[in-house]
N, C-alpha and C positions, 0 to 999 in steps of 0.2 A: 387230926383231922377225919372228914369221913367222905367218902366217894361210894355213889350209888349208882345202880343202872337198872332201870325196871320198865314195865310194860301195864298198862291197864286197858289195852286196846281190845282185850280178848283172847290174842294170839301175839306170839314172841316178839315179832315184828320186824319191820325194814331196819331197824336202826338199833334194835333192841335183843338182840343176840343171847339167849340166857345165858352165859358165860362170862368169867372172868381170868386174864393171867397174871399172876404176880411172878415179879422177876427181879434181880438183883439190879442195882441201877447200871453196873458195869454190863448186865448181859450183851452179847452178840448174838448171832446167828448162830454160833457154835461152840462158846463158852459160858458159863455162866448158869445157874441155876433159876427155876422157874418152875411154877405151879399154876395149872390150869384146874378150875372149878365150871363144871358144867352141869346144868341141870337137864333129865330127862323127862323133861313137861314142854307143852306147847302151848299152853294158855298164860293167864297172867301172872308174872313173877316179880321177884325183886332180889337182886345181888348188891352186896356192898360190902367194904372194906372199912376199917376203922383203926386206928393207930391212936394209942392213948399215950398218956404224959410218960408211960414208964418204956415206951417203945416196944410194949405188947401190939400184935396184929390181932385183928379179929375179924373173921369173914362168914358172912351168911348168904344163904342163895335157898331162896323157897318160893311159895304160894306167896304171891303180892297181898299184903295186908290190908292196902286200901281196899275199900267195897269189900271186903272179905269178912266171912261169919259163918260158924258151922255150929248147928245146935246137935249135943253128941247124945244120943239117949242112953239110959242105963245098958250096960252089956254089948254096947254098938262100937265100931271102933272106927278108925281113919287111916287111911293110909295117905301118907303123904307122898310127894315125888322123890325120886330117888336123886341122889347129886353123885358126880364122880370125877376123883380127883386124881389129875394126872402130874406127875413129877420127873422131872430131868435136871442132870447138872450137865449138859451137852449145849446149853442154849437154848433158843427158839427154835431152831431146827431141830434139835434132839426132843423138844415138848412136842412140837408138831408129829414127829413120828411116833411117839409113844401113842397120842390121841388118834392119829390116823388109823393106826393098826387096831387098835382097841375098836373102834366105830367097826370097822371094816370085818373084824374078825367075831364080834360081840354085839352089836348092836345091831346092822343090818340083816334082814333076812338071809339065814345061812346059804341057802339055794343059789342067791344073787352073790355072794360076797365075792368069789374071785370068778365070776361066769363075766365073757365078754359081752358088754352092753352092745345094742345094734345101733348102727348109724342111720338116723331118721332124718325126716324131710316132715314138717309140720307146715300147714295149709296157710296158717295163719296172715302172716304178712304176706303172703301172696295173693288171697283173696278178702281174707276181712270176711266180712258176713254175706258178701257177695259171690256166692256159687252154684253151678249146677253141677250134675252127675258128669257131666261130659268135661268140663276145667277139671274136676280131681281126677279122673281117669286120664286126661292129657297130662297132668301133673306125675301122675304115679307112672305114666310111660318114661317120661323124662327122665324120673328118679332111679327106676329099674335099668335103664341104660348106663348111667354112670355109677351104677354100683350101691346106690343106697338100697337099705335093709328093710325099713319100717317107714309106713305110711302112716300119719298122724291128721286125722280129722279134727278139727278144733271147733270154735263155739261156732254153735249156730246151725247145728243139725236137727233140731227137736223143736215142736211144738210152733208158737207165732215169732219165733225167734230171727226177726230180721235185723235187728239193732240191739241196742243193750238197756232196752227200755221195759221190756218184757218180757215176757215164757219161762222165768227160771223159774222150776219144781213142775214145769209140764214135761216131764220126760218122755214123749212118745216121740215117733220119728217123723221127721217134716217130708213126705214122700213125693210132695212136689218138688221140692229142693233138691232129694237126692235120685230122682227120677225115677222109684221103684221102694223096696226095703230096705232096710238095714242089710238085711242078710246079703241082698243082690249087691250092694256096694262091697261088701266085704270080700265076697265071693271075687268081683270084679279085681278088684286086690288082690287076692291071693293067687289069681290065675296069672298075674304078672310076677311072681314069686316074691312079693312082698308081704310083710307082717303087717297087719292092722290094729291101729291103735286111735283111741277114742277121748277126748275132752268131756270131761262134766265137772259140775261146779256143785254138789249137791248140799252143801251148807248153805245155800242161798235161797231164796223168794223173790219175784216181782209181782208189785202189786196189781199191774195188768197180766194177769196170768188164770188161770182155770181153779190151780191150787189156793191160791189166796182167795178166790170168790167162796170156794168150799169151804176154808179153812183160814178166816183171817186170824185167827185166835194162834195158829202156830208159829206167827212172825215175834220174834223178839222187838217187844213196844210197850211201852206205859199208858195203861188205858188212861182215854180222855186228852192225850195228848195228840198233837200233830207228829206226823212219822219225822225223824230226821235220815234224809239218804245218803248214801253214798255209791255211786255208780248206777242210781235208780235203781238200788234194789236192798233188800232189806235182809236180815240173818235169820235163818230156818232155828226154832227154839229146840237143841237139842238134849235139853234139859227134860224135854218132854216125851217120854215113851212113846206116845203115838207117833211124831214126827220119827225117834230112831227106827220105829217098826216098818213106817212108809217108804225110808229111804233103803232099809234093808231089803225092801222088797223089788224096789227100783232097780237097785244095782244087782239084787238077785236074778231078775228079767234079761237086764241086758247082758250080765254076762254068763248067765245059764243057756241064754236061746241063742246066742252068737260066738261067733270063733274069734274073740277078742286078744289081742296078743298083748295088750298094751292100754292102762288107763292113766291120761295127766288128771290128777284131781287138783282143783282149782279152789281158791277161798278170796275173794278179791276186794272184800272191805272188813272193816274193823268194827268190833259191835260198839253199839251206843245205846244210851237208853235200855239198860240192862233189866228187864223185868219179864217173869215168865208167871203165866196164868195158874200153872200148875204148882208152883212154890212159893209158900205163905213168907218165905226171905229172899230178897233180891240178892242180897249177900253171897247167896248160895248159887245161884243163876250160872254164872260163868264158870265155876269149877265142875257142876253137875251138867253143863253144857260137854267140858270136856272128856268126863267118864262116858257121855253118850257117843263123843265123837270117835274115841278108843275102844268102844264096844263095839260099833259098825265096823271099824276098819279090823278090830282082830277078828271076826265073823268072817267079813267080807274075804282079806288076804288069807286065811286059815281053808276057806270052802275053795277059793283059786290060786292057789300056791306056784302056778306056772304063771299067770299074768303080770309082767312088770308094772310096778306102779310107781309114778314119778307124783311127787308132792309140787305144787305152786301155790305162789300167794302173791298175787302181782309181782311175780318174781320170787322174791328174795325173803319177804316174811315167811315166817314161822319155817324157818330153816334152822331146828336143832336136833337134839338126836331123839326127842320123846317121837317127833314124826319119823326119823326114819329107823323108829323100830316096823314101822310099816311100809313104809314108802322105802324101796332100793337106791331114789336118785332124788334129786331136789332140782329145779330149776333156778338157776343161782340169781338172774334178774331181768327184768322184759327190758332195759337197757340192754341192748346187743353190740353197742360201739364198742370196736376193740380195744380202743384207748382206756373208754372205762370198765370194761371186761377184764383187762390186767388187772387194774386194782381192787375189782370185785371178786375175780377167781383168786388171787394172792390172799386175800383176807380170808375168805372162807376155807383155804388150804392150811391155815394155822391150824386148822381143829379136825377138818374134815379130810378123808380120801379123797383123791381126784377123779373116782369110779362113780362118786355117788354126785359131781358137781357136772350140771347138763351146759354145755358149753356150744352155742350155735354160730354157725356162717348165715349174716343176714344181706340184703342188698345194700348199695350206696347211691344215693347220699342214706346216711342211716335214717330210720325212719325215728326214732327218738332224740337224736340231736344233729342230724342234720351235715354231721360230718364225713368225711371221703376218705377212707382208708383202703388199701389194695388187697385184692383177694387172697394176695401171698399174706400179708398179715393179718389179716382175719382168720385165715388158717392156722401160722402158727400159733396166734394166741389161745387157741381152742385144741390144738393137735395134743395135749397133753391131757387133756379131760374127757368128759364124757362127748363125743361130738355129735354133732347134728347139724342141719341146713334149714332154715327159715326165710326163703325167699320165693319167688317166680322162676321156678329152671324153665319154663316156657318162652321165659322173656331176656334168657344168657344169651350171648354172641356163643357161637361154633367155639372159639378160643376158649370162652368163658368156661363151656360145658365140658371143653378138654382139660383144662386147668382143673376143674371141680373132681371128673373121672381119676386124676393122677393123684389128686391130693387123697380121694378115698382109697384108691390101691396102694398107698403108702400106709395111710392109719390101718388098714387091716394087718397089714405086715410087723407093725409095733404095738398094738393096743394093749395086746395080753401083756407084755413087758412094762410098758408107759403107765396102764393101769391098774397094773398088780405092783410095782416098784416103790421105791421110796421117792418121794418127792421132797427135793430140800429147796430152800428158797435161797438165791445166790446174794449173799451182800454189796449192795449195788448204792450208786449215789441215787437222788432223787429225780433225776433224770433218765434212769434206765432201773430196767425192771428184768431179774432173770430166774429163770428156773432151772433145776437139776433133776431127772429121774435117773434112777440106780436101779438097774434089772436084779433082780431076786438071789440072779446066782453069782452080781457085782462083776459081769465081762462085759456088760454093754452101759455106756451113760448118755441119756438124751439131754440134749441142753438148747433151750430157748432163750435169745436175750432182747429185749425191745429197748431200742434207744426212743425217746419220745418226741423229743422237739431237737432238730439241727440247732447247731451252734458252732457257728465258724471259730469262735475262741476257744476250742478245745482239741486237745491233742486226741491220739488213739486211746479209745480203754482196754484196761486188760480186766478180766473177770476171775477170779480165783474159783475154783472146786473143790468140793469136800468129798470127805468117804472114796477116796478113790486109794490104789494100791501105788505107793511112791516108789516101789522096786521094777513096777512094771511099764510097759510101754503101752499107748495108745493109737490106734490108726482111727484119723478123723474119713470115714466115708466118703465124706463128698471131695473132697481133695488128695485123697489118699496120702496125706501128709502124717508123718508120726511125732507125737509129742510123749515126752518122760511124764509118768506120774506125779514125780516131785516138782518137775515143771510147771502142771497143769493145778496143782495144789498150792505153791508157791510164790509163781508169777502168774500164773492163769493164762487163760484165751484172749487174744488181741481180736478186738471188735473194728473194724474200718470206721472211720470219719467219712459218710456219706451225706450227700446232699439231700433234703427232703427231710420231712416230718413220718413218726411211725414207722421206722424201718426196725424189720426183725431179723435174727442171723440164727441160723440154728445148726447144730452139729451132732454128729452120730459118733461116738468115740468106742471103738470096737479093742477090748485087753486083747492084746498080742504076746 
């Protein structure tokens, strides 16, 4: 039969990562053959695997043929997206190691490949659109006190942007909300010894905007039909060179005139009604859009190589090797709930290194799920990845602020090893999740294990670690207990049976 996965939404999509993994039926985390196929492309794609009556297997991965065609003139060429194939005979973990290492060393911009990422605070869940300069600086004050390194101003800083119904495309500073110029706010943040980051959504346009009133033809739309909205916005036509030139100028003005250290690049709706007034073939628009987008990213990231770019597309949509060629990290999901994030981050780490996966600690009850998890659990789920905070620090209790400060102090001591080490999934049952990171010098192992739901009808669990030296002993730094490497590999670490859901257990094992 045949299995396929695809997207025709104009982006690789939340549930449609442009990748396939083929594996032996008996494959485990640590044994068996597995192949990964990944497309370095962020637009419409299709991947398929087919087995015929002779037991031959055929794999295809490329631009989605649905609603796609291309007129090729004589003596012209067409560049198809590149596919990356990875193989391991050491199971899914071995496959992950191969893919993660390649992405880190050869896909993301080299100047950030092994660079420590700053711990950030994003104001979005703290304020949404309702903020003034005093509130931002108050939040930055608390961030500086607990050791955060980067302050990110999210949506709402520009034009008439008081809600998500307007102003996309009007990238002029709303000085009423900021209490002055953007440069003055940035200086205020930098005076607190924090880096400054800014949210943008350059690919979108609101009908209620000066840009749309001046250039309605710049929106992707079918002439003569009513608009199809998502999040009350339309998609700008990046197949149009005038649009591309405008966006390049907008970003050049922002980055060239301001001391911005980080850009969060969002893209919050899929394409629909795909048609461009500059193209005679609507079937070419989606791919021409991607060429325009990649051109903008290529120019801007080359012009400002020291700016850290984070991709975001309602969270985990458009998380693919194509976008990572320009974005050094990606926001894994707008869902910041610790339980859900354990699954989301575990899944992305099948193919991507932990350094590119944004993992933030947010408030409880969680804004997306309403679930309550402990601050400790939220930190433990994020600590092996790219750490950030997305809550109102000014509303935290003194005890919570003290705990956050201790979390950040610990993270700063381990992130060099955890973000650059080898991340392995620990083989678990469905009620548990486990990760281990082995430092590159193989002398330290960081372990996080989560028990999702308490079940009184189970015994204590043991979790076997891998990639250790069987002939060496390991000191657990919290308890000062000594474990044999052979013991950890063949018997495992014991996790206690405790009352309560969403419990996490962490271990730091030092080779002695």
